[in-house]
LUMVEXVEX-427791 format. One record per residue (C-alpha): residue number from 1; residue in one letter; x, y, z. Coordinates in steps of 0.1 Angstrom, whole numbers, plus 5000, padded with zeros to 4 digits. Last residue first. Layout:
<pos:NUM	code:A	x:X	y:Y	z:Z>;
...
***
This chain:
<pos:504	code:X	x:5174	y:4723	z:5097>;
<pos:503	code:X	x:5163	y:4724	z:5061>;
<pos:502	code:X	x:5127	y:4727	z:5071>;
<pos:501	code:X	x:5135	y:4756	z:5094>;
<pos:500	code:X	x:5153	y:4773	z:5065>;
<pos:499	code:X	x:5123	y:4767	z:5042>;
<pos:498	code:X	x:5100	y:4786	z:5067>;
<pos:497	code:X	x:5067	y:4769	z:5070>;
<pos:496	code:X	x:5056	y:4738	z:5052>;
<pos:495	code:X	x:5032	y:4756	z:5029>;
<pos:494	code:X	x:5010	y:4726	z:5024>;
<pos:493	code:X	x:5008	y:4705	z:4993>;
<pos:492	code:X	x:4988	y:4713	z:4962>;
<pos:491	code:X	x:5018	y:4711	z:4939>;
<pos:490	code:X	x:5027	y:4677	z:4953>;
<pos:489	code:X	x:5064	y:4670	z:4946>;
<pos:488	code:X	x:5084	y:4648	z:4923>;
<pos:487	code:X	x:5122	y:4651	z:4930>;
<pos:486	code:X	x:5138	y:4683	z:4917>;
<pos:485	code:X	x:5159	y:4685	z:4886>;
<pos:484	code:X	x:5196	y:4686	z:4877>;
<pos:483	code:X	x:5217	y:4692	z:4846>;
<pos:482	code:X	x:5225	y:4728	z:4858>;
<pos:481	code:X	x:5217	y:4744	z:4824>;
<pos:480	code:X	x:5187	y:4721	z:4819>;
<pos:479	code:X	x:5171	y:4730	z:4852>;
<pos:478	code:X	x:5142	y:4706	z:4858>;
<pos:477	code:X	x:5111	y:4712	z:4879>;
<pos:476	code:X	x:5090	y:4681	z:4887>;
<pos:475	code:X	x:5053	y:4681	z:4896>;
<pos:474	code:X	x:5034	y:4651	z:4909>;
<pos:473	code:X	x:5007	y:4636	z:4886>;
<pos:472	code:X	x:5014	y:4600	z:4895>;
<pos:471	code:X	x:5030	y:4593	z:4861>;
<pos:470	code:X	x:5055	y:4621	z:4866>;
<pos:469	code:X	x:5048	y:4658	z:4859>;
<pos:468	code:X	x:5066	y:4685	z:4839>;
<pos:467	code:X	x:5081	y:4719	z:4843>;
<pos:466	code:X	x:5113	y:4728	z:4823>;
<pos:465	code:X	x:5134	y:4757	z:4837>;
<pos:464	code:X	x:5154	y:4787	z:4825>;
<pos:463	code:X	x:5139	y:4789	z:4790>;
<pos:462	code:X	x:5124	y:4824	z:4797>;
<pos:461	code:X	x:5089	y:4809	z:4790>;
<pos:460	code:X	x:5096	y:4782	z:4816>;
<pos:459	code:X	x:5105	y:4808	z:4842>;
<pos:458	code:X	x:5073	y:4827	z:4835>;
<pos:457	code:X	x:5052	y:4796	z:4837>;
<pos:456	code:X	x:5068	y:4789	z:4871>;
<pos:455	code:X	x:5059	y:4824	z:4882>;
<pos:454	code:X	x:5023	y:4820	z:4869>;
<pos:453	code:X	x:5020	y:4789	z:4891>;
<pos:452	code:X	x:5030	y:4810	z:4922>;
<pos:451	code:X	x:5005	y:4837	z:4912>;
<pos:450	code:X	x:4977	y:4811	z:4912>;
<pos:449	code:X	x:4988	y:4799	z:4947>;
<pos:448	code:X	x:4981	y:4835	z:4960>;
<pos:447	code:X	x:4993	y:4841	z:4996>;
<pos:446	code:X	x:5020	y:4865	z:4986>;
<pos:445	code:X	x:5056	y:4873	z:4995>;
<pos:444	code:X	x:5074	y:4855	z:4966>;
<pos:443	code:X	x:5088	y:4829	z:4989>;
<pos:442	code:X	x:5053	y:4824	z:5004>;
<pos:441	code:X	x:5038	y:4819	z:4970>;
<pos:440	code:X	x:5065	y:4792	z:4962>;
<pos:439	code:X	x:5057	y:4775	z:4995>;
<pos:438	code:X	x:5019	y:4775	z:4988>;
<pos:437	code:X	x:5024	y:4763	z:4952>;
<pos:436	code:X	x:5043	y:4733	z:4966>;
<pos:435	code:X	x:5080	y:4729	z:4965>;
<pos:434	code:X	x:5094	y:4701	z:4942>;
<pos:433	code:X	x:5106	y:4672	z:4963>;
<pos:432	code:X	x:5143	y:4674	z:4973>;
<pos:431	code:X	x:5172	y:4662	z:4950>;
<pos:430	code:X	x:5197	y:4685	z:4968>;
<pos:429	code:X	x:5206	y:4705	z:4937>;
<pos:428	code:X	x:5170	y:4705	z:4924>;
<pos:427	code:X	x:5155	y:4716	z:4958>;
<pos:426	code:X	x:5182	y:4743	z:4960>;
<pos:425	code:X	x:5174	y:4755	z:4925>;
<pos:424	code:X	x:5137	y:4758	z:4934>;
<pos:423	code:X	x:5145	y:4779	z:4965>;
<pos:422	code:X	x:5170	y:4799	z:4944>;
<pos:421	code:X	x:5144	y:4808	z:4918>;
<pos:420	code:X	x:5117	y:4818	z:4943>;
<pos:419	code:X	x:5141	y:4841	z:4962>;
<pos:418	code:X	x:5156	y:4855	z:4930>;
<pos:417	code:X	x:5122	y:4866	z:4917>;
<pos:416	code:X	x:5121	y:4902	z:4932>;
<pos:415	code:X	x:5157	y:4908	z:4922>;
<pos:414	code:X	x:5152	y:4900	z:4885>;
<pos:413	code:X	x:5167	y:4868	z:4872>;
<pos:412	code:X	x:5199	y:4867	z:4850>;
<pos:411	code:X	x:5221	y:4865	z:4881>;
<pos:410	code:X	x:5202	y:4834	z:4891>;
<pos:409	code:X	x:5222	y:4813	z:4867>;
<pos:408	code:X	x:5255	y:4822	z:4884>;
<pos:407	code:X	x:5240	y:4813	z:4918>;
<pos:406	code:X	x:5227	y:4780	z:4904>;
<pos:405	code:X	x:5262	y:4772	z:4889>;
<pos:404	code:X	x:5278	y:4779	z:4923>;
<pos:403	code:X	x:5252	y:4755	z:4938>;
<pos:402	code:X	x:5262	y:4728	z:4914>;
<pos:401	code:X	x:5299	y:4734	z:4921>;
<pos:400	code:X	x:5294	y:4726	z:4958>;
<pos:399	code:X	x:5303	y:4748	z:4988>;
<pos:398	code:X	x:5267	y:4760	z:4993>;
<pos:397	code:X	x:5256	y:4724	z:4997>;
<pos:396	code:X	x:5279	y:4718	z:5027>;
<pos:395	code:X	x:5270	y:4751	z:5043>;
<pos:394	code:X	x:5232	y:4746	z:5041>;
<pos:393	code:X	x:5208	y:4760	z:5015>;
<pos:392	code:X	x:5174	y:4771	z:5030>;
<pos:391	code:X	x:5164	y:4792	z:4999>;
<pos:390	code:X	x:5155	y:4820	z:5024>;
<pos:389	code:X	x:5191	y:4826	z:5032>;
<pos:388	code:X	x:5200	y:4829	z:4995>;
<pos:387	code:X	x:5171	y:4852	z:4987>;
<pos:386	code:X	x:5180	y:4874	z:5017>;
<pos:385	code:X	x:5216	y:4876	z:5006>;
<pos:384	code:X	x:5205	y:4886	z:4971>;
<pos:383	code:X	x:5182	y:4913	z:4984>;
<pos:382	code:X	x:5211	y:4926	z:5006>;
<pos:381	code:X	x:5234	y:4928	z:4976>;
<pos:380	code:X	x:5210	y:4950	z:4957>;
<pos:379	code:X	x:5203	y:4972	z:4988>;
<pos:378	code:X	x:5240	y:4980	z:4993>;
<pos:377	code:X	x:5260	y:4963	z:5021>;
<pos:376	code:X	x:5267	y:4984	z:5051>;
<pos:375	code:X	x:5298	y:5006	z:5055>;
<pos:374	code:X	x:5322	y:4995	z:5082>;
<pos:373	code:X	x:5317	y:4989	z:5119>;
<pos:372	code:X	x:5290	y:4967	z:5135>;
<pos:371	code:X	x:5279	y:4986	z:5166>;
<pos:370	code:X	x:5251	y:4961	z:5175>;
<pos:369	code:X	x:5225	y:4988	z:5175>;
<pos:368	code:X	x:5239	y:5002	z:5143>;
<pos:367	code:X	x:5236	y:4969	z:5125>;
<pos:366	code:X	x:5201	y:4966	z:5139>;
<pos:365	code:X	x:5191	y:4998	z:5123>;
<pos:364	code:X	x:5206	y:4989	z:5089>;
<pos:363	code:X	x:5187	y:4956	z:5089>;
<pos:362	code:X	x:5154	y:4973	z:5098>;
<pos:361	code:X	x:5158	y:4996	z:5069>;
<pos:360	code:X	x:5166	y:4966	z:5046>;
<pos:359	code:X	x:5136	y:4947	z:5058>;
<pos:358	code:X	x:5113	y:4976	z:5048>;
<pos:357	code:X	x:5131	y:4980	z:5014>;
<pos:356	code:X	x:5127	y:4943	z:5008>;
<pos:355	code:X	x:5090	y:4944	z:5012>;
<pos:354	code:X	x:5073	y:4925	z:5040>;
<pos:353	code:X	x:5054	y:4893	z:5035>;
<pos:352	code:X	x:5081	y:4868	z:5043>;
<pos:351	code:X	x:5092	y:4889	z:5073>;
<pos:350	code:X	x:5060	y:4880	z:5091>;
<pos:349	code:X	x:5074	y:4848	z:5105>;
<pos:348	code:X	x:5103	y:4866	z:5121>;
<pos:347	code:X	x:5134	y:4844	z:5117>;
<pos:346	code:X	x:5143	y:4866	z:5086>;
<pos:345	code:X	x:5153	y:4895	z:5109>;
<pos:344	code:X	x:5174	y:4873	z:5132>;
<pos:343	code:X	x:5191	y:4855	z:5103>;
<pos:342	code:X	x:5202	y:4889	z:5088>;
<pos:341	code:X	x:5215	y:4901	z:5121>;
<pos:340	code:X	x:5235	y:4869	z:5126>;
<pos:339	code:X	x:5249	y:4870	z:5091>;
<pos:338	code:X	x:5261	y:4906	z:5097>;
<pos:337	code:X	x:5277	y:4895	z:5130>;
<pos:336	code:X	x:5294	y:4865	z:5114>;
<pos:335	code:X	x:5306	y:4887	z:5085>;
<pos:334	code:X	x:5322	y:4911	z:5110>;
<pos:333	code:X	x:5339	y:4883	z:5128>;
<pos:332	code:X	x:5354	y:4868	z:5096>;
<pos:331	code:X	x:5365	y:4902	z:5082>;
<pos:330	code:X	x:5383	y:4910	z:5114>;
<pos:329	code:X	x:5367	y:4939	z:5133>;
<pos:328	code:X	x:5379	y:4976	z:5131>;
<pos:327	code:X	x:5379	y:4995	z:5163>;
<pos:326	code:X	x:5354	y:5023	z:5167>;
<pos:325	code:X	x:5372	y:5057	z:5166>;
<pos:324	code:X	x:5374	y:5075	z:5199>;
<pos:323	code:X	x:5355	y:5108	z:5196>;
<pos:322	code:X	x:5377	y:5138	z:5204>;
<pos:321	code:X	x:5365	y:5158	z:5234>;
<pos:320	code:X	x:5397	y:5152	z:5254>;
<pos:319	code:X	x:5419	y:5161	z:5224>;
<pos:318	code:X	x:5444	y:5135	z:5214>;
<pos:317	code:X	x:5478	y:5149	z:5205>;
<pos:316	code:X	x:5494	y:5136	z:5173>;
<pos:315	code:X	x:5484	y:5166	z:5152>;
<pos:314	code:X	x:5501	y:5189	z:5176>;
<pos:313	code:X	x:5480	y:5217	z:5190>;
<pos:312	code:X	x:5478	y:5250	z:5171>;
<pos:311	code:X	x:5499	y:5278	z:5185>;
<pos:310	code:X	x:5481	y:5304	z:5206>;
<pos:309	code:X	x:5473	y:5337	z:5190>;
<pos:308	code:X	x:5437	y:5327	z:5184>;
<pos:307	code:X	x:5431	y:5320	z:5221>;
<pos:306	code:X	x:5446	y:5355	z:5231>;
<pos:305	code:X	x:5423	y:5372	z:5205>;
<pos:304	code:X	x:5392	y:5354	z:5219>;
<pos:303	code:X	x:5401	y:5363	z:5255>;
<pos:302	code:X	x:5407	y:5400	z:5246>;
<pos:301	code:X	x:5373	y:5402	z:5229>;
<pos:300	code:X	x:5356	y:5393	z:5261>;
<pos:299	code:X	x:5332	y:5364	z:5258>;
<pos:298	code:X	x:5295	y:5372	z:5256>;
<pos:297	code:X	x:5274	y:5357	z:5284>;
<pos:296	code:X	x:5256	y:5325	z:5275>;
<pos:295	code:X	x:5219	y:5328	z:5267>;
<pos:294	code:X	x:5197	y:5318	z:5296>;
<pos:293	code:X	x:5175	y:5289	z:5286>;
<pos:292	code:X	x:5139	y:5294	z:5294>;
<pos:291	code:X	x:5119	y:5269	z:5315>;
<pos:290	code:X	x:5082	y:5276	z:5319>;
<pos:289	code:X	x:5069	y:5259	z:5350>;
<pos:288	code:X	x:5039	y:5236	z:5346>;
<pos:287	code:X	x:5014	y:5243	z:5374>;
<pos:286	code:X	x:5013	y:5280	z:5365>;
<pos:285	code:X	x:4989	y:5276	z:5336>;
<pos:284	code:X	x:4964	y:5259	z:5359>;
<pos:283	code:X	x:4958	y:5293	z:5376>;
<pos:282	code:X	x:4944	y:5307	z:5344>;
<pos:281	code:X	x:4961	y:5338	z:5332>;
<pos:280	code:X	x:4944	y:5372	z:5332>;
<pos:279	code:X	x:4951	y:5389	z:5298>;
<pos:278	code:X	x:4922	y:5375	z:5278>;
<pos:277	code:X	x:4894	y:5374	z:5304>;
<pos:276	code:X	x:4905	y:5407	z:5319>;
<pos:275	code:X	x:4903	y:5424	z:5285>;
<pos:274	code:X	x:4868	y:5409	z:5279>;
<pos:273	code:X	x:4854	y:5423	z:5311>;
<pos:272	code:X	x:4822	y:5437	z:5296>;
<pos:271	code:X	x:4815	y:5405	z:5278>;
<pos:270	code:X	x:4813	y:5405	z:5239>;
<pos:269	code:X	x:4780	y:5391	z:5227>;
<pos:268	code:X	x:4787	y:5358	z:5210>;
<pos:267	code:X	x:4797	y:5356	z:5174>;
<pos:266	code:X	x:4771	y:5344	z:5150>;
<pos:265	code:X	x:4779	y:5310	z:5134>;
<pos:264	code:X	x:4787	y:5303	z:5098>;
<pos:263	code:X	x:4790	y:5266	z:5090>;
<pos:262	code:X	x:4821	y:5246	z:5084>;
<pos:261	code:X	x:4816	y:5214	z:5064>;
<pos:260	code:X	x:4812	y:5183	z:5085>;
<pos:259	code:X	x:4834	y:5158	z:5103>;
<pos:258	code:X	x:4820	y:5126	z:5119>;
<pos:257	code:X	x:4801	y:5119	z:5088>;
<pos:256	code:X	x:4763	y:5115	z:5088>;
<pos:255	code:X	x:4740	y:5086	z:5084>;
<pos:254	code:X	x:4706	y:5085	z:5067>;
<pos:253	code:X	x:4715	y:5103	z:5035>;
<pos:252	code:X	x:4696	y:5128	z:5013>;
<pos:251	code:X	x:4694	y:5127	z:4975>;
<pos:250	code:X	x:4721	y:5136	z:4949>;
<pos:249	code:X	x:4710	y:5160	z:4923>;
<pos:248	code:X	x:4714	y:5148	z:4887>;
<pos:247	code:X	x:4726	y:5162	z:4854>;
<pos:246	code:X	x:4725	y:5135	z:4827>;
<pos:245	code:X	x:4752	y:5131	z:4800>;
<pos:244	code:X	x:4737	y:5104	z:4776>;
<pos:243	code:X	x:4736	y:5066	z:4779>;
<pos:242	code:X	x:4727	y:5070	z:4816>;
<pos:241	code:X	x:4736	y:5055	z:4849>;
<pos:240	code:X	x:4749	y:5019	z:4849>;
<pos:239	code:X	x:4759	y:5021	z:4812>;
<pos:238	code:X	x:4777	y:5054	z:4818>;
<pos:237	code:X	x:4772	y:5091	z:4822>;
<pos:236	code:X	x:4762	y:5113	z:4851>;
<pos:235	code:X	x:4767	y:5151	z:4856>;
<pos:234	code:X	x:4768	y:5159	z:4893>;
<pos:233	code:X	x:4750	y:5182	z:4918>;
<pos:232	code:X	x:4756	y:5178	z:4955>;
<pos:231	code:X	x:4771	y:5213	z:4958>;
<pos:230	code:X	x:4760	y:5234	z:4929>;
<pos:229	code:X	x:4774	y:5231	z:4894>;
<pos:228	code:X	x:4784	y:5264	z:4878>;
<pos:227	code:X	x:4821	y:5257	z:4872>;
<pos:226	code:X	x:4813	y:5223	z:4856>;
<pos:225	code:X	x:4793	y:5241	z:4830>;
<pos:224	code:X	x:4824	y:5256	z:4815>;
<pos:223	code:X	x:4832	y:5223	z:4799>;
<pos:222	code:X	x:4805	y:5229	z:4773>;
<pos:221	code:X	x:4830	y:5246	z:4750>;
<pos:220	code:X	x:4851	y:5214	z:4752>;
<pos:219	code:X	x:4822	y:5195	z:4735>;
<pos:218	code:X	x:4810	y:5166	z:4756>;
<pos:217	code:X	x:4820	y:5129	z:4754>;
<pos:216	code:X	x:4817	y:5125	z:4792>;
<pos:215	code:X	x:4854	y:5115	z:4795>;
<pos:214	code:X	x:4864	y:5144	z:4773>;
<pos:213	code:X	x:4843	y:5169	z:4792>;
<pos:212	code:X	x:4859	y:5158	z:4825>;
<pos:211	code:X	x:4894	y:5160	z:4810>;
<pos:210	code:X	x:4887	y:5196	z:4798>;
<pos:209	code:X	x:4872	y:5206	z:4832>;
<pos:208	code:X	x:4902	y:5192	z:4850>;
<pos:207	code:X	x:4927	y:5210	z:4827>;
<pos:206	code:X	x:4907	y:5243	z:4830>;
<pos:205	code:X	x:4907	y:5244	z:4868>;
<pos:204	code:X	x:4873	y:5251	z:4884>;
<pos:203	code:X	x:4856	y:5219	z:4893>;
<pos:202	code:X	x:4820	y:5210	z:4904>;
<pos:201	code:X	x:4809	y:5175	z:4900>;
<pos:200	code:X	x:4814	y:5147	z:4875>;
<pos:199	code:X	x:4798	y:5113	z:4880>;
<pos:198	code:X	x:4812	y:5088	z:4856>;
<pos:197	code:X	x:4806	y:5052	z:4846>;
<pos:196	code:X	x:4830	y:5032	z:4823>;
<pos:195	code:X	x:4860	y:5033	z:4847>;
<pos:194	code:X	x:4892	y:5017	z:4833>;
<pos:193	code:X	x:4907	y:5050	z:4821>;
<pos:192	code:X	x:4909	y:5064	z:4857>;
<pos:191	code:X	x:4935	y:5038	z:4868>;
<pos:190	code:X	x:4957	y:5040	z:4836>;
<pos:189	code:X	x:4955	y:5078	z:4838>;
<pos:188	code:X	x:4970	y:5081	z:4873>;
<pos:187	code:X	x:4949	y:5107	z:4893>;
<pos:186	code:X	x:4963	y:5142	z:4899>;
<pos:185	code:X	x:4949	y:5156	z:4867>;
<pos:184	code:X	x:4915	y:5141	z:4875>;
<pos:183	code:X	x:4913	y:5163	z:4906>;
<pos:182	code:X	x:4894	y:5159	z:4938>;
<pos:181	code:X	x:4891	y:5121	z:4934>;
<pos:180	code:X	x:4865	y:5094	z:4940>;
<pos:179	code:X	x:4870	y:5058	z:4931>;
<pos:178	code:X	x:4844	y:5030	z:4929>;
<pos:177	code:X	x:4861	y:4997	z:4920>;
<pos:176	code:X	x:4841	y:4966	z:4915>;
<pos:175	code:X	x:4860	y:4935	z:4928>;
<pos:174	code:X	x:4844	y:4902	z:4918>;
<pos:173	code:X	x:4877	y:4885	z:4908>;
<pos:172	code:X	x:4870	y:4889	z:4871>;
<pos:171	code:X	x:4863	y:4926	z:4877>;
<pos:170	code:X	x:4895	y:4932	z:4897>;
<pos:169	code:X	x:4919	y:4932	z:4868>;
<pos:168	code:X	x:4921	y:4968	z:4856>;
<pos:167	code:X	x:4905	y:4988	z:4884>;
<pos:166	code:X	x:4916	y:4968	z:4914>;
<pos:165	code:X	x:4949	y:4957	z:4899>;
<pos:164	code:X	x:4957	y:4993	z:4890>;
<pos:163	code:X	x:4949	y:5004	z:4926>;
<pos:162	code:X	x:4972	y:4977	z:4941>;
<pos:161	code:X	x:5000	y:4986	z:4917>;
<pos:160	code:X	x:4996	y:5023	z:4925>;
<pos:159	code:X	x:4999	y:5016	z:4962>;
<pos:158	code:X	x:5030	y:4994	z:4959>;
<pos:157	code:X	x:5047	y:5017	z:4933>;
<pos:156	code:X	x:5041	y:5048	z:4955>;
<pos:155	code:X	x:5053	y:5030	z:4987>;
<pos:154	code:X	x:5085	y:5019	z:4969>;
<pos:153	code:X	x:5091	y:5053	z:4954>;
<pos:152	code:X	x:5091	y:5069	z:4988>;
<pos:151	code:X	x:5065	y:5096	z:4995>;
<pos:150	code:X	x:5071	y:5133	z:4987>;
<pos:149	code:X	x:5054	y:5131	z:4953>;
<pos:148	code:X	x:5058	y:5109	z:4922>;
<pos:147	code:X	x:5034	y:5117	z:4894>;
<pos:146	code:X	x:4999	y:5105	z:4885>;
<pos:145	code:X	x:4991	y:5096	z:4920>;
<pos:144	code:X	x:4971	y:5063	z:4926>;
<pos:143	code:X	x:4967	y:5061	z:4964>;
<pos:142	code:X	x:4965	y:5098	z:4972>;
<pos:141	code:X	x:4945	y:5106	z:4940>;
<pos:140	code:X	x:4919	y:5081	z:4952>;
<pos:139	code:X	x:4906	y:5105	z:4978>;
<pos:138	code:X	x:4879	y:5080	z:4987>;
<pos:137	code:X	x:4882	y:5044	z:4976>;
<pos:136	code:X	x:4850	y:5024	z:4974>;
<pos:135	code:X	x:4853	y:4986	z:4967>;
<pos:134	code:X	x:4819	y:4971	z:4959>;
<pos:133	code:X	x:4824	y:4933	z:4964>;
<pos:132	code:X	x:4809	y:4905	z:4943>;
<pos:131	code:X	x:4820	y:4870	z:4955>;
<pos:130	code:X	x:4854	y:4857	z:4944>;
<pos:129	code:X	x:4857	y:4834	z:4975>;
<pos:128	code:X	x:4861	y:4801	z:4956>;
<pos:127	code:X	x:4888	y:4816	z:4935>;
<pos:126	code:X	x:4912	y:4821	z:4964>;
<pos:125	code:X	x:4918	y:4856	z:4977>;
<pos:124	code:X	x:4948	y:4874	z:4962>;
<pos:123	code:X	x:4929	y:4906	z:4952>;
<pos:122	code:X	x:4914	y:4910	z:4987>;
<pos:121	code:X	x:4949	y:4907	z:5003>;
<pos:120	code:X	x:4963	y:4931	z:4976>;
<pos:119	code:X	x:4936	y:4957	z:4985>;
<pos:118	code:X	x:4945	y:4955	z:5022>;
<pos:117	code:X	x:4983	y:4956	z:5016>;
<pos:116	code:X	x:4979	y:4986	z:4992>;
<pos:115	code:X	x:4956	y:5005	z:5016>;
<pos:114	code:X	x:4981	y:5000	z:5045>;
<pos:113	code:X	x:5011	y:5010	z:5023>;
<pos:112	code:X	x:4994	y:5041	z:5010>;
<pos:111	code:X	x:4981	y:5052	z:5044>;
<pos:110	code:X	x:5016	y:5048	z:5059>;
<pos:109	code:X	x:5030	y:5070	z:5032>;
<pos:108	code:X	x:5004	y:5097	z:5037>;
<pos:107	code:X	x:5008	y:5098	z:5075>;
<pos:106	code:X	x:4984	y:5078	z:5097>;
<pos:105	code:X	x:4959	y:5093	z:5121>;
<pos:104	code:X	x:4928	y:5083	z:5101>;
<pos:103	code:X	x:4934	y:5053	z:5079>;
<pos:102	code:X	x:4900	y:5037	z:5084>;
<pos:101	code:X	x:4893	y:5005	z:5065>;
<pos:100	code:X	x:4855	y:5002	z:5066>;
<pos:99	code:X	x:4839	y:4968	z:5063>;
<pos:98	code:X	x:4812	y:4947	z:5047>;
<pos:97	code:X	x:4814	y:4910	z:5056>;
<pos:96	code:X	x:4814	y:4883	z:5030>;
<pos:95	code:X	x:4830	y:4856	z:5052>;
<pos:94	code:X	x:4857	y:4846	z:5028>;
<pos:93	code:X	x:4862	y:4881	z:5014>;
<pos:92	code:X	x:4867	y:4897	z:5048>;
<pos:91	code:X	x:4889	y:4868	z:5058>;
<pos:90	code:X	x:4913	y:4877	z:5029>;
<pos:89	code:X	x:4912	y:4914	z:5039>;
<pos:88	code:X	x:4920	y:4905	z:5075>;
<pos:87	code:X	x:4950	y:4884	z:5064>;
<pos:86	code:X	x:4963	y:4912	z:5042>;
<pos:85	code:X	x:4959	y:4937	z:5070>;
<pos:84	code:X	x:4978	y:4915	z:5094>;
<pos:83	code:X	x:5007	y:4909	z:5069>;
<pos:82	code:X	x:5010	y:4947	z:5062>;
<pos:81	code:X	x:5013	y:4954	z:5099>;
<pos:80	code:X	x:4985	y:4973	z:5117>;
<pos:79	code:X	x:4975	y:5010	z:5121>;
<pos:78	code:X	x:4948	y:5007	z:5094>;
<pos:77	code:X	x:4920	y:5002	z:5120>;
<pos:76	code:X	x:4893	y:4980	z:5106>;
<pos:75	code:X	x:4857	y:4990	z:5113>;
<pos:74	code:X	x:4832	y:4962	z:5106>;
<pos:73	code:X	x:4801	y:4975	z:5088>;
<pos:72	code:X	x:4768	y:4968	z:5106>;
<pos:71	code:X	x:4744	y:4990	z:5086>;
<pos:70	code:X	x:4732	y:5015	z:5112>;
<pos:69	code:X	x:4761	y:5018	z:5136>;
<pos:68	code:X	x:4788	y:5006	z:5112>;
<pos:67	code:X	x:4781	y:5033	z:5086>;
<pos:66	code:X	x:4795	y:5058	z:5111>;
<pos:65	code:X	x:4830	y:5046	z:5102>;
<pos:64	code:X	x:4826	y:5065	z:5069>;
<pos:63	code:X	x:4844	y:5097	z:5078>;
<pos:62	code:X	x:4876	y:5081	z:5091>;
<pos:61	code:X	x:4898	y:5105	z:5070>;
<pos:60	code:X	x:4916	y:5080	z:5047>;
<pos:59	code:X	x:4886	y:5057	z:5042>;
<pos:58	code:X	x:4891	y:5027	z:5020>;
<pos:57	code:X	x:4855	y:5013	z:5020>;
<pos:56	code:X	x:4846	y:4977	z:5014>;
<pos:55	code:X	x:4810	y:4967	z:5006>;
<pos:54	code:X	x:4792	y:4935	z:5001>;
<pos:53	code:X	x:4761	y:4938	z:4979>;
<pos:52	code:X	x:4723	y:4942	z:4980>;
<pos:51	code:X	x:4714	y:4954	z:5015>;
<pos:50	code:X	x:4741	y:4981	z:5016>;
<pos:49	code:X	x:4732	y:4994	z:4981>;
<pos:48	code:X	x:4712	y:5025	z:4992>;
<pos:47	code:X	x:4735	y:5033	z:5021>;
<pos:46	code:X	x:4767	y:5029	z:5001>;
<pos:45	code:X	x:4755	y:5050	z:4971>;
<pos:44	code:X	x:4742	y:5078	z:4994>;
<pos:43	code:X	x:4775	y:5078	z:5014>;
<pos:42	code:X	x:4795	y:5080	z:4981>;
<pos:41	code:X	x:4774	y:5110	z:4970>;
<pos:40	code:X	x:4778	y:5128	z:5003>;
<pos:39	code:X	x:4816	y:5121	z:5002>;
<pos:38	code:X	x:4817	y:5137	z:4967>;
<pos:37	code:X	x:4796	y:5167	z:4976>;
<pos:36	code:X	x:4814	y:5196	z:4958>;
<pos:35	code:X	x:4832	y:5208	z:4990>;
<pos:34	code:X	x:4866	y:5198	z:4978>;
<pos:33	code:X	x:4866	y:5197	z:4940>;
<pos:32	code:X	x:4848	y:5170	z:4922>;
<pos:31	code:X	x:4853	y:5137	z:4904>;
<pos:30	code:X	x:4836	y:5103	z:4908>;
<pos:29	code:X	x:4847	y:5073	z:4888>;
<pos:28	code:X	x:4827	y:5041	z:4886>;
<pos:27	code:X	x:4832	y:5005	z:4877>;
<pos:26	code:X	x:4819	y:4985	z:4847>;
<pos:25	code:X	x:4809	y:4950	z:4858>;
<pos:24	code:X	x:4798	y:4957	z:4894>;
<pos:23	code:X	x:4781	y:4989	z:4881>;
<pos:22	code:X	x:4759	y:4968	z:4858>;
<pos:21	code:X	x:4746	y:4948	z:4887>;
<pos:20	code:X	x:4741	y:4979	z:4908>;
<pos:19	code:X	x:4720	y:4997	z:4881>;
<pos:18	code:X	x:4719	y:5034	z:4893>;
<pos:17	code:X	x:4686	y:5052	z:4891>;
<pos:16	code:X	x:4681	y:5090	z:4890>;
<pos:15	code:X	x:4644	y:5095	z:4898>;
<pos:14	code:X	x:4625	y:5119	z:4876>;
<pos:13	code:X	x:4622	y:5156	z:4885>;
<pos:12	code:X	x:4627	y:5170	z:4850>;
<pos:11	code:X	x:4665	y:5166	z:4851>;
<pos:10	code:X	x:4675	y:5138	z:4875>;
<pos:9	code:X	x:4666	y:5135	z:4912>;
<pos:8	code:X	x:4684	y:5113	z:4937>;
<pos:7	code:X	x:4706	y:5082	z:4937>;
<pos:6	code:X	x:4678	y:5057	z:4938>;
<pos:5	code:X	x:4691	y:5021	z:4935>;
<pos:4	code:X	x:4683	y:4998	z:4906>;
<pos:3	code:X	x:4687	y:4960	z:4911>;
<pos:2	code:X	x:4688	y:4937	z:4881>;
<pos:1	code:X	x:4691	y:4900	z:4890>;
***
């Protein structure tokens, strides 16, 4: 079904029509400096298409929450855990409800993590829920930056990966990305390059004008026109808009943002007693006393010289102010405390869906809270310990040569895959049924069974495992280098919860 929505007026006074069905297949990039009318354009697009397609808006400033009053969008507060956001996103796709993810009040890194968790939750939805969704991301340069900024590398990779999935692989899953950015130069090229439709607004920097002209197929000498565009005027190009660059003026909207552009307002007439108003304090100002620290009196020079002339204290004497060093623990007791902290963190059901860097920071904090002396283990060792604990191996199995061979074989696997590998290896060593797709996905920190099957395919491509089925169709994973294999298991079986709980 072809549905055209009215975006405003094109050159000559004709209606500027955007084909929604074509947009779902080809995606859209909106560019314009602050104040050029990008948010107004997105609001017009959302209002006109609200009755035709499900919508999800990633809103860093909370401007689009007003859509809920007229069009029934569900407002999702981004101040939640990553697991909660992924679950909400999955249910949003199941029930086909339009929503606004508002990230207002969060710092930039928190916004990136929340948006990434939400987008990944939508991306990992089961195939039966791959309905068409218009995913609008305002200020996309925050979530897909072209260069590293002040945020952590882990947050940047997480957010950039989610945006890349949206724009590069989202079409087959029904996700149509509409991204808006202030500057093309700040937006990652692999994200911008996947859009086939463009709406270019006012911009002033030469590099942004040149990139806009290149994307529209215009001569670079024509790039100067982007400086002269008025607010709310854009140049459109793409299969959903126009086959040739087409200047359009965006039409009016029915709802308004909570924030608006500053308007000039005449100053009020100055009162006659303006000095009294400014310099006379309000009585309420005295309710909270102002505490000022009195600077210490200067010490007499004679006292300082006398102190310097004294002999230095003996090295063996303990000063009253000296901090008593923390006593060292025996290696066995310290290892027991570290293991207890690690187990305590991983006992949390939501820990399976948190990144290793987040778990590591919590691990370090808890070590300090329990006053465990000594330098903490590095991040690489922590990841390996987490993978071993999550595999569910018991003490008796851990002492066998077969498990030692499994650990040696796992050293050739990347850090993010060790949890899955060791869980499969433990099932093979103990002769347990092959884990289901749901358990493998949980060990990898995702809800996608399809991604779990891709992991098994990757291991098989690397020659580490051999995957086959028995006569009843149940899956078996064999480890040639370990001379062992799992028992037949149902690939479509349940998650089974935490593997450590199952082992106990």
